[in-house]
C-alpha positions as a printed Julia matrix, in Angstrom:
261×3 Matrix{Float64}:
 20.62   13.61    4.99
 22.9    12.23    7.23
 19.99   12.46   10.29
 17.64   10.87    8.2
 19.36    7.86    7.47
 20.65    7.6    11.24
 16.95    8.44   11.88
 16.06    5.21    9.32
 18.69    2.91   10.54
 17.68    3.05   14.28
 14.16    1.44   13.95
 13.89   -1.91   14.44
 13.38   -2.77   10.24
 16.1    -0.49    9.57
 18.78   -2.44   11.51
 17.29   -6.05    9.84
 17.8    -4.04    6.48
 21.21   -2.65    7.41
 22.42   -5.9     8.99
 21.59   -8.1     5.72
 22.75   -5.32    3.12
 25.83   -5.98    5.12
 25.76  -10.14    4.87
 24.66   -9.35    1.07
 28.45   -7.64    0.49
 30.13  -10.35    2.53
 28.57  -13.49    0.56
 29.86  -11.46   -2.55
 33.27  -11.05   -1.37
 33.72  -13.9    -0.69
 34.65  -16.15   -3.5
 34.57  -19.73   -2.82
 31.02  -18.98   -1.08
 29.98  -16.77   -3.88
 30.79  -19.32   -6.69
 29.45  -22.19   -4.78
 26.04  -20.7    -3.91
 25.42  -17.93   -6.67
 27.64  -19.13   -9.91
 27.62  -23.01   -9.86
 24.04  -23.6    -9.1
 22.29  -21.44  -11.97
 25.89  -22.88  -14.04
 23.99  -26.44  -13.29
 20.05  -25.01  -13.3
 20.65  -23.4   -16.82
 23.02  -26.92  -17.97
 19.86  -29.13  -16.98
 17.4   -26.73  -18.6
 18.78  -27.93  -22.21
 19.49  -31.1   -20.74
 16.51  -32.3   -20.03
 14.87  -30.32  -22.69
 10.76  -30.79  -22.48
 10.25  -30.53  -26.22
  6.73  -29.16  -25.62
  5.93  -32.14  -22.77
  4.62  -30.98  -19.82
  5.83  -34.07  -17.84
  9.46  -33.71  -19.24
  9.44  -29.84  -18.17
  8.29  -31.3   -14.55
 11.65  -33.13  -13.87
 13.8   -29.84  -15.24
 11.82  -27.41  -12.93
 12.3   -29.5    -9.99
 16.06  -29.44  -10.61
 15.94  -25.81  -11.09
 13.95  -25.45   -7.73
 15.91  -28.27   -5.95
 19.39  -26.64   -6.82
 18.4   -23.27   -6.26
 16.98  -24.52   -2.75
 19.78  -26.53   -1.4
 22.6   -25.32   -2.76
 21.91  -21.46   -3.0
 19.96  -21.3    -0.04
 20.66  -24.56    2.33
 24.25  -24.71    2.35
 24.29  -20.72    2.42
 22.34  -19.9     4.89
 23.71  -22.75    7.0
 27.38  -21.56    6.09
 26.57  -18.33    7.45
 24.71  -18.57   10.71
 28.01  -21.55   12.0
 30.61  -18.63   10.63
 28.85  -15.75   12.29
 28.13  -17.9    15.55
 31.97  -18.85   15.39
 32.9   -15.08   15.19
 30.84  -14.49   18.29
 28.83  -11.42   15.94
 25.32  -13.72   16.51
 26.27  -12.8    20.2
 27.32   -9.39   19.9
 24.21   -8.55   17.87
 22.26   -9.71   20.51
 23.07   -6.73   22.51
 22.18   -3.91   19.55
 18.48   -3.91   20.03
 17.6    -6.23   17.24
 15.38   -9.11   18.56
 16.39  -12.18   17.97
 14.09  -12.88   15.49
 15.22   -9.71   13.53
 18.8   -11.06   13.8
 18.11  -14.52   12.07
 15.95  -12.41    9.94
 18.99  -10.49    8.54
 21.35  -13.18    8.31
 19.38  -15.8     6.47
 17.28  -12.84    4.16
 20.17  -12.7     1.64
 20.62  -15.98    0.99
 16.51  -16.5     0.68
 17.23  -13.16   -2.42
 20.02  -14.83   -3.79
 17.76  -18.12   -4.23
 14.87  -16.23   -5.35
 17.22  -14.39   -8.37
 18.18  -17.75   -9.22
 14.75  -18.58   -9.23
 14.01  -15.9   -11.36
 16.75  -16.75  -14.12
 15.64  -19.99  -15.11
 11.82  -18.49  -15.14
 13.33  -16.61  -18.09
 15.6   -19.17  -19.64
 12.39  -21.39  -19.56
 10.19  -19.08  -21.5
 13.23  -17.99  -23.98
 13.52  -21.51  -24.73
  9.48  -22.29  -24.99
  9.44  -24.43  -22.47
  5.77  -25.24  -22.15
  3.58  -22.91  -19.07
  2.43  -25.13  -16.21
 -1.57  -25.49  -16.81
 -1.58  -24.81  -12.37
  0.38  -22.21  -11.47
 -0.89  -23.1    -7.43
  1.42  -26.23   -7.0
  4.63  -24.14   -8.35
  3.84  -21.75   -5.99
  3.21  -23.71   -3.08
  6.65  -25.49   -4.24
  8.9   -22.53   -4.06
  6.94  -21.7    -0.92
  6.87  -24.37    0.92
 10.81  -25.74   -0.41
 11.82  -22.15    1.07
 10.63  -23.1     4.47
 12.12  -26.31    4.37
 15.51  -24.94    3.41
 15.55  -22.05    6.11
 14.69  -24.16    9.32
 16.99  -26.94    7.85
 19.52  -24.18    7.69
 18.91  -23.41   11.38
 18.87  -27.13   12.78
 21.71  -28.07   10.74
 23.74  -25.27   12.43
 23.21  -26.74   15.69
 25.13  -30.19   14.85
 27.94  -27.71   12.8
 30.8   -27.45   14.77
 32.7   -24.58   12.27
 32.01  -23.41    9.0
 34.26  -25.42    7.05
 32.19  -28.67    8.61
 29.09  -27.24    7.1
 30.16  -28.65    3.97
 29.99  -32.26    5.27
 26.91  -31.46    7.46
 24.58  -30.11    4.74
 25.15  -33.0     2.44
 22.84  -35.71    3.4
 20.08  -33.01    2.85
 21.15  -31.4    -0.26
 21.38  -34.82   -1.91
 18.27  -36.44   -0.62
 15.97  -33.38   -1.96
 17.82  -33.26   -5.62
 17.36  -36.96   -5.59
 13.99  -37.51   -4.32
 12.68  -34.44   -5.59
 13.37  -35.72   -9.19
 12.0   -38.89   -8.38
  8.94  -37.49   -6.98
  8.49  -35.17  -10.42
  8.4   -38.64  -12.07
  6.09  -40.81   -9.86
  2.92  -41.37  -10.4
 -0.04  -40.35   -8.12
 -1.64  -43.9    -7.3
  0.35  -47.13   -5.51
  2.85  -46.71   -2.75
  4.25  -44.14   -4.21
  2.77  -40.96   -2.14
  4.92  -42.54    0.43
  7.97  -40.32   -0.92
  6.77  -37.68    0.84
  8.57  -38.86    3.63
 11.41  -37.78    2.42
 12.38  -33.59    3.23
 11.81  -32.3    -0.7
  9.82  -35.0    -2.05
  7.15  -32.18   -1.72
  8.97  -30.15   -4.42
  9.01  -32.98   -7.14
  5.26  -33.62   -6.92
  3.98  -30.57   -6.77
  6.18  -29.6    -9.79
  4.76  -32.32  -11.73
  1.1   -31.9   -10.46
  1.5   -27.96  -11.77
  3.2   -29.19  -15.33
  0.38  -32.19  -15.86
 -2.53  -30.79  -13.48
 -5.06  -33.14  -11.61
 -3.62  -31.75   -8.42
 -7.47  -32.49   -6.84
 -8.28  -35.41   -8.13
 -8.82  -38.52   -6.81
 -5.55  -40.87   -5.95
 -4.8   -43.23   -3.39
 -7.76  -43.57   -0.68
 -9.64  -41.32   -2.76
 -7.75  -38.32   -1.14
 -6.71  -35.56   -3.54
 -3.14  -36.01   -5.73
 -1.74  -32.97   -3.79
 -2.89  -34.13   -0.41
  0.57  -36.18    0.82
  2.79  -33.25   -0.79
  0.58  -30.09    1.3
  1.14  -32.7     4.4
  4.99  -32.76    3.8
  5.19  -29.43    2.51
  3.8   -27.81    6.51
  5.34  -31.13    8.15
  9.1   -30.99    7.28
  9.65  -27.11    8.57
  7.41  -27.64   11.6
 10.31  -30.58   12.57
 13.29  -28.76   11.61
 11.71  -25.55   13.17
 11.01  -27.27   16.43
 14.54  -28.71   16.85
 16.14  -25.6    16.08
 13.92  -23.88   18.18
 14.59  -25.96   21.28
 18.54  -27.17   20.56
 19.51  -23.69   18.43
 22.76  -21.93   20.1
 24.15  -18.08   19.9
 27.48  -19.04   21.5
 30.6   -20.8    19.32
 30.85  -24.71   19.32
 34.06  -25.81   20.58
């Protein structure tokens, strides 16, 4: 049994899973992180379910879903992932683990995976609560799936980029605030905005695509002609790809493995 377990952990996948499991335990043992990244987002998401009860109105439900997505992505994943990266860097864990046989990509995946999994579990809780309260189902599920996948790509790459300018884990509580508020605020506005006029310009802000895609999922019309005769979903799709590419490029060029002083 021991030999089998040891053989499993010496494979690249085994090492990643072992490190990711350790990261989960570290997050759960840190009471401050556990409350701020798990309990608080879940509490807010469930509260907003009842505060913004749709009463069968799909457009109103889009606002509730956007808030749930935003709080899980921004608080549950983005802030937690940034804090974890900076803490491991400052403790020289990342630098030491680079000599363990793990690739840089595998090391970052193992470090970030727990935050992503916890965020997805929060979204699963919200989905169950929505169904239990009789919320209307999406007319077109595809935009909602894209909102989740695009949101994950956004906050993970943003966490990597934010860690570049964050010297200590304590400072991450400050450096993550601007983007967190943008994702929450702009996402809600985008979930209410019409597809015509100047409103598609909101897609220039990170997180707005999540709200727009949630609205399209609940009300339909993703492929109907909007501004300049283009499909209504197009601006959100461009933003969904564009922001992760931008943050990912910044992180790729500037990411630091050594502690900052």
